[in-house]
C-alpha positions as CSV (number, residue, x, y, z in Angstrom):
1,M,8.3,41.3,-19.9
2,R,5.4,40.6,-17.6
3,A,3.1,43.5,-16.9
4,F,3.3,42.9,-13.2
5,T,4.3,40.2,-10.7
6,R,3.1,39.6,-7.1
7,Q,4.7,39.1,-3.7
8,P,3.8,39.9,-0.1
9,F,3.5,43.5,0.9
10,P,6.5,44.9,2.8
11,A,6.3,46.7,6.1
12,P,5.4,50.4,5.9
13,R,8.2,52.5,4.5
14,T,9.6,55.6,6.1
15,S,12.5,56.0,3.7
16,A,13.3,55.2,0.1
17,P,11.9,51.8,-0.9
18,R,14.0,48.9,-1.9
19,K,13.0,46.0,-4.2
20,P,11.8,43.0,-2.2
21,A,13.1,39.6,-3.1
22,P,10.7,37.8,-5.6
23,R,8.5,35.2,-4.1
24,K,6.4,32.5,-5.6
25,P,2.9,33.8,-6.1
26,V,0.1,32.4,-3.9
27,L,-2.9,31.8,-6.2
28,R,-6.6,31.4,-5.7
29,A,-9.4,30.8,-8.2
30,S,-10.2,33.8,-10.4
31,T,-8.8,36.5,-8.2
32,L,-5.5,37.4,-6.7
33,P,-4.8,36.1,-3.1
34,L,-5.5,38.2,-0.1
35,I,-3.0,37.4,2.7
36,A,-4.8,37.7,6.1
37,G,-3.9,41.0,7.8
38,G,-1.9,42.2,4.9
39,L,-1.7,43.0,1.2
40,V,-0.3,41.5,-1.9
41,L,2.3,43.6,-3.8
42,A,3.2,43.6,-7.4
43,L,6.8,44.7,-7.8
44,S,8.4,47.2,-5.5
45,L,6.6,50.5,-5.2
46,T,8.4,53.4,-6.8
47,G,8.6,57.1,-6.1
48,C,8.1,59.0,-2.9
49,G,5.7,61.6,-1.5
50,G,4.6,64.4,-3.7
51,S,2.9,64.6,-7.1
52,S,4.6,64.2,-10.4
53,T,3.0,65.7,-13.5
54,A,5.4,64.2,-16.1
55,S,6.9,61.1,-14.5
56,D,10.1,59.8,-16.1
57,E,9.4,56.5,-14.4
58,K,7.2,54.6,-16.7
59,S,5.0,53.0,-14.0
60,V,1.8,53.3,-12.2
61,T,0.8,51.8,-8.9
62,V,-2.7,50.6,-8.2
63,Y,-4.1,49.7,-4.8
64,S,-7.2,47.7,-5.3
65,A,-9.9,45.6,-3.6
66,D,-9.7,42.0,-4.7
67,G,-12.1,40.5,-7.3
68,L,-10.9,41.8,-10.8
69,K,-7.7,39.9,-11.1
70,G,-7.7,36.3,-12.4
71,E,-5.7,33.4,-11.0
72,N,-4.4,32.3,-14.4
73,G,-4.1,35.7,-16.1
74,D,-7.8,35.5,-17.2
75,G,-9.3,38.4,-15.3
76,W,-10.4,41.8,-16.4
77,Y,-7.4,43.5,-14.8
78,D,-5.1,41.0,-16.5
79,Q,-6.4,42.0,-19.9
80,V,-6.6,45.8,-19.2
81,F,-3.2,46.0,-17.7
82,K,-1.6,44.0,-20.5
83,D,-3.2,46.2,-23.1
84,F,-2.4,49.4,-21.2
85,E,1.3,48.5,-20.9
86,K,1.5,47.5,-24.6
87,E,0.0,50.7,-25.8
88,T,1.6,53.1,-23.4
89,G,4.8,51.4,-22.2
90,I,3.7,52.2,-18.6
91,K,4.2,49.2,-16.2
92,V,1.4,48.5,-13.7
93,N,2.5,47.8,-10.1
94,Y,-0.5,46.1,-8.5
95,V,-1.4,45.9,-4.8
96,E,-4.4,43.9,-3.6
97,G,-6.2,43.7,-0.3
98,G,-9.6,44.0,1.4
99,S,-11.6,47.1,0.6
100,G,-10.9,48.6,4.0
101,E,-7.3,47.4,4.1
102,V,-6.3,49.3,0.9
103,V,-7.8,52.5,2.2
104,Q,-6.1,52.1,5.6
105,R,-2.8,51.4,3.9
106,A,-3.1,54.6,1.9
107,V,-4.0,56.5,5.1
108,R,-0.8,55.3,6.7
109,E,1.2,56.4,3.7
110,K,-0.2,59.9,3.4
111,S,3.2,61.5,4.3
112,N,5.0,59.2,1.8
113,T,2.4,58.4,-0.9
114,Q,3.0,55.2,-2.8
115,A,-0.3,54.6,-4.7
116,D,-1.4,56.4,-7.8
117,V,-4.8,54.9,-8.3
118,L,-7.1,53.5,-5.6
119,V,-9.9,51.1,-6.4
120,T,-12.3,49.9,-3.7
121,L,-16.0,49.3,-2.9
122,P,-18.5,51.5,-1.2
123,P,-18.6,52.8,1.5
124,F,-14.8,52.7,1.5
125,I,-14.4,54.8,-1.6
126,Q,-16.5,57.5,0.2
127,Q,-14.4,57.0,3.3
128,A,-11.2,57.5,1.2
129,D,-12.6,60.7,-0.2
130,A,-13.6,62.0,3.2
131,K,-10.1,61.3,4.5
132,G,-8.6,63.4,1.7
133,L,-6.9,60.5,-0.1
134,L,-8.3,61.4,-3.5
135,Q,-7.9,64.3,-5.8
136,P,-10.4,65.5,-8.5
137,Y,-10.0,64.0,-11.9
138,E,-12.8,63.1,-14.4
139,P,-11.6,60.3,-16.7
140,S,-12.6,60.3,-20.3
141,G,-15.9,58.3,-20.6
142,A,-17.1,59.3,-17.1
143,E,-19.8,61.4,-18.6
144,K,-21.4,58.1,-19.7
145,I,-21.7,56.9,-16.0
146,D,-24.9,57.5,-14.1
147,A,-24.7,60.1,-11.3
148,A,-25.1,57.4,-8.6
149,G,-21.9,55.8,-9.9
150,K,-19.5,58.7,-9.4
151,S,-18.9,61.5,-6.9
152,A,-20.2,65.0,-7.6
153,D,-16.7,66.5,-7.3
154,S,-15.0,64.0,-9.7
155,T,-12.8,62.4,-7.0
156,W,-14.0,58.9,-7.9
157,T,-15.9,57.0,-10.5
158,T,-17.2,53.5,-11.0
159,V,-15.0,51.3,-13.4
160,V,-16.9,48.0,-13.0
161,N,-20.5,47.7,-11.8
162,N,-21.3,44.9,-9.4
163,Y,-24.0,43.6,-6.9
164,F,-23.8,42.1,-3.5
165,G,-24.9,38.5,-3.1
166,F,-24.5,35.2,-1.2
167,I,-23.2,31.9,-2.4
168,R,-24.2,28.3,-1.5
169,N,-23.0,24.8,-2.2
170,T,-25.3,23.5,-4.9
171,K,-24.2,19.9,-4.5
172,E,-24.4,19.4,-0.7
173,L,-27.6,21.4,0.1
174,K,-30.6,19.2,-0.4
175,Q,-32.8,22.2,0.0
176,A,-31.4,25.6,-1.0
177,P,-32.0,28.5,1.4
178,T,-34.0,31.5,0.1
179,T,-34.4,33.6,3.2
180,W,-32.4,35.1,6.1
181,E,-34.5,33.0,8.5
182,D,-33.5,29.8,6.7
183,L,-29.9,30.4,7.8
184,L,-30.8,30.2,11.5
185,D,-31.5,26.5,11.0
186,P,-29.1,24.4,13.3
187,A,-28.2,22.5,10.1
188,Y,-26.0,25.4,9.2
189,K,-24.0,25.4,12.5
190,N,-20.3,25.8,11.6
191,K,-21.3,25.6,8.0
192,L,-21.9,29.3,7.4
193,Q,-19.4,32.2,7.3
194,Y,-19.3,35.8,6.2
195,S,-16.3,38.2,5.9
196,T,-15.7,40.7,8.6
197,P,-17.7,44.0,8.4
198,G,-15.5,47.0,8.6
199,V,-12.6,45.1,7.0
200,A,-14.0,43.5,3.9
201,G,-16.3,45.4,1.6
202,D,-18.6,42.4,1.1
203,G,-18.6,41.9,4.9
204,T,-19.7,45.4,5.4
205,A,-22.4,44.8,2.8
206,V,-23.9,42.1,5.0
207,V,-24.7,44.7,7.6
208,I,-26.0,47.2,5.0
209,K,-28.4,44.6,3.4
210,A,-29.6,43.3,6.8
211,M,-30.4,46.8,8.0
212,H,-32.4,47.4,4.8
213,D,-34.2,44.0,4.8
214,F,-35.0,44.0,8.5
215,G,-36.0,47.7,8.6
216,G,-33.3,49.3,10.7
217,K,-30.2,48.8,12.8
218,E,-31.7,47.3,15.9
219,S,-33.7,44.6,14.2
220,A,-30.8,43.8,11.9
221,M,-28.4,43.4,14.9
222,A,-30.9,41.2,16.7
223,Y,-31.0,38.9,13.7
224,L,-27.2,38.9,13.3
225,K,-26.8,38.0,17.0
226,K,-28.9,34.9,16.4
227,L,-27.0,34.1,13.2
228,Q,-23.8,34.1,15.2
229,A,-24.6,30.7,16.6
230,N,-24.0,29.2,13.1
231,N,-21.2,31.5,12.0
232,V,-17.7,29.9,11.7
233,G,-16.0,33.1,12.6
234,P,-14.2,36.2,11.1
235,S,-12.6,36.3,7.7
236,S,-10.7,39.3,6.4
237,S,-11.1,38.0,2.8
238,T,-14.4,37.4,1.1
239,S,-12.7,35.7,-1.8
240,K,-11.3,33.0,0.4
241,L,-14.8,31.8,1.3
242,A,-15.8,30.6,-2.2
243,P,-13.3,27.7,-2.3
244,K,-14.6,26.6,1.1
245,V,-18.1,26.6,-0.2
246,D,-17.2,24.8,-3.4
247,K,-15.5,22.0,-1.4
248,G,-18.4,21.7,1.1
249,E,-16.3,22.8,4.0
250,I,-19.0,25.4,4.6
251,L,-22.4,25.6,2.8
252,V,-23.2,29.3,2.7
253,A,-21.1,32.5,2.5
254,N,-21.3,36.1,1.4
255,G,-19.8,37.4,-1.8
256,D,-20.6,39.5,-4.8
257,V,-21.9,38.7,-8.2
258,Q,-18.8,39.7,-10.3
259,M,-16.3,37.8,-8.2
260,N,-18.4,34.7,-7.6
261,F,-19.5,34.5,-11.2
262,A,-15.8,34.6,-12.3
263,Q,-14.9,32.0,-9.6
264,A,-17.6,29.7,-10.7
265,R,-15.6,29.0,-13.9
266,S,-13.3,26.7,-11.8
267,M,-15.7,26.1,-8.9
268,P,-18.7,24.1,-10.3
269,N,-20.5,23.9,-6.9
270,L,-21.1,27.6,-6.4
271,G,-24.6,29.0,-6.7
272,I,-25.3,32.8,-6.4
273,W,-28.4,33.8,-4.5
274,F,-29.9,36.8,-2.8
275,P,-31.5,36.3,0.7
276,A,-35.0,37.7,1.3
277,K,-36.7,38.5,4.6
278,D,-39.3,35.9,5.3
279,G,-42.4,36.9,3.3
280,G,-40.5,39.4,1.2
281,K,-38.6,39.6,-2.1
282,P,-34.9,38.9,-2.6
283,T,-32.9,42.1,-2.6
284,T,-29.5,43.4,-3.5
285,F,-27.7,46.7,-4.1
286,A,-25.0,47.9,-6.4
287,L,-21.5,47.4,-4.9
288,P,-19.3,48.8,-7.7
289,Y,-15.6,48.9,-8.0
290,A,-14.9,52.6,-7.8
291,A,-11.6,54.2,-8.7
292,G,-9.9,57.5,-7.9
293,L,-6.7,59.3,-8.4
294,V,-4.7,59.4,-5.2
295,S,-3.7,62.8,-3.7
296,K,0.0,63.6,-4.2
297,A,0.3,60.5,-6.4
298,P,3.9,60.0,-7.4
299,H,2.9,59.3,-11.0
300,S,-0.3,61.2,-11.3
301,E,-0.2,61.6,-15.1
302,N,0.2,57.9,-15.5
303,G,-2.6,57.3,-13.1
304,K,-4.9,59.6,-15.2
305,K,-4.0,57.6,-18.3
306,L,-4.9,54.3,-16.6
307,L,-8.2,55.7,-15.4
308,D,-9.0,56.9,-19.0
309,F,-8.0,53.4,-20.3
310,M,-10.3,51.5,-17.9
311,L,-13.3,53.6,-19.0
312,A,-12.5,53.4,-22.7
313,E,-15.0,51.5,-24.9
314,R,-12.8,48.5,-25.5
315,A,-12.0,47.9,-21.8
316,Q,-15.7,48.5,-20.8
317,G,-16.8,46.1,-23.5
318,Q,-14.6,43.4,-21.9
319,V,-16.1,43.7,-18.4
320,S,-18.7,41.0,-18.8
321,E,-17.0,38.7,-21.3
322,I,-13.7,38.6,-19.4
323,G,-14.4,39.9,-15.9
324,G,-17.9,38.5,-15.2
325,G,-19.1,42.0,-14.2
326,F,-21.3,44.8,-15.5
327,P,-20.0,47.7,-17.5
328,A,-19.8,51.1,-15.7
329,R,-20.7,53.0,-18.8
330,S,-24.4,53.2,-19.6
331,D,-23.8,53.3,-23.3
332,I,-22.0,49.9,-23.4
333,K,-24.5,47.1,-24.0
334,P,-22.7,43.8,-24.1
335,T,-24.5,40.8,-25.7
336,D,-21.9,38.0,-24.9
337,A,-23.0,34.9,-23.1
338,N,-21.8,36.2,-19.7
339,A,-23.8,39.4,-20.1
340,V,-26.9,37.4,-20.8
341,A,-26.4,35.0,-17.8
342,L,-25.7,38.0,-15.5
343,S,-28.8,39.7,-16.6
344,K,-30.9,36.6,-15.8
345,L,-29.2,36.2,-12.5
346,I,-30.5,39.5,-11.1
347,D,-33.9,39.3,-12.9
348,G,-36.7,39.6,-10.4
349,V,-34.3,40.7,-7.6
350,E,-35.3,44.0,-6.0
351,I,-32.4,46.5,-6.2
352,F,-32.3,49.2,-3.6
353,E,-29.9,52.2,-3.2
354,P,-28.3,52.6,0.2
355,D,-27.8,56.0,1.7
356,W,-24.1,56.1,1.2
357,K,-23.7,59.5,2.9
358,D,-25.3,58.2,6.0
359,I,-23.3,54.9,5.9
360,E,-20.0,56.8,5.4
361,K,-20.9,59.1,8.3
362,N,-22.1,56.4,10.7
363,L,-20.0,53.4,9.5
364,D,-18.1,53.2,12.8
365,T,-21.4,53.2,14.8
366,Y,-22.8,50.4,12.7
367,I,-19.7,48.3,12.9
368,D,-19.5,48.8,16.7
369,A,-23.2,47.7,16.9
370,W,-22.4,44.6,14.9
371,K,-19.4,43.8,17.2
372,S,-21.5,44.3,20.3
373,A,-24.3,42.1,18.9
374,T,-22.1,39.2,17.8
375,G,-19.4,39.5,20.4
376,S,-16.7,39.9,17.7
């Protein structure tokens, strides 16, 4: 029996769910597909609103941002979910979407909760917490995670560390860009694209990094207004941009280290880089996959078991080797080839820590400013 299957997400439910008819999966390199404007569902969701402390249904439903699931069953989620089902007999129902999408889906379902575990990127995990979507639970192993990687009240914790970045086509670009200013060159007209801020986590990260590198909101928006002349247009999915870069349809896009590193296995023309402001150093910031137990989860005990499993030594030891990411636990020190390559990739890059409380509080203001600046 397969641990999980995939098919398009159904319309929001107001009554007991029915199993949707199976459909042929739509695949993309190294991560599950994200259907524009919607989510991808693994099996029919079970249960209804209200918590369950000892579920007799051996399943757990995960709503997650894309990036940790492999196209050919070779991602970190694939291995973890397979091992989890084998050891516990609990089947994983997997739902994937953009970071903002999965949170908004959970918001719409608050009166009829479907998800047990929510995994998304900052600032959307903080947003989910502020909206009352998460309940306190400290998974086993969370004590090994740095304070910046988890909430003070145990409503969420990092399961895979990651960093924001950009990608470029290494074959087509005769001269690789190194600065934000390089991207204003007319040579990049209709050859540059970044995912939509406010919808995609990595798209929101473009705004966060620009505000840091340019010294504030106004100067960042002035730059992004200029950049719009070269931008292809909106994209709800960051993961869909990598195949376009690899094929040379566009030359530069945003992304994140874990996802793009994994995608590069099958996309040889991807190069990860970190823009610097002209005259400055390249910068990035941690953009981790953070997980929390959903309030009124229909299978809360199963959700707790999965969170424990994802932070266990074995699963954390597989993060770099299988997932192309960085372990969340500070006591896990992988030495595999991927871990070495990832360490070299961010060597010399200045890592800053965003003020996530400010970003969560003022996110709508920043997104509105971006929309106004770019005409989006």
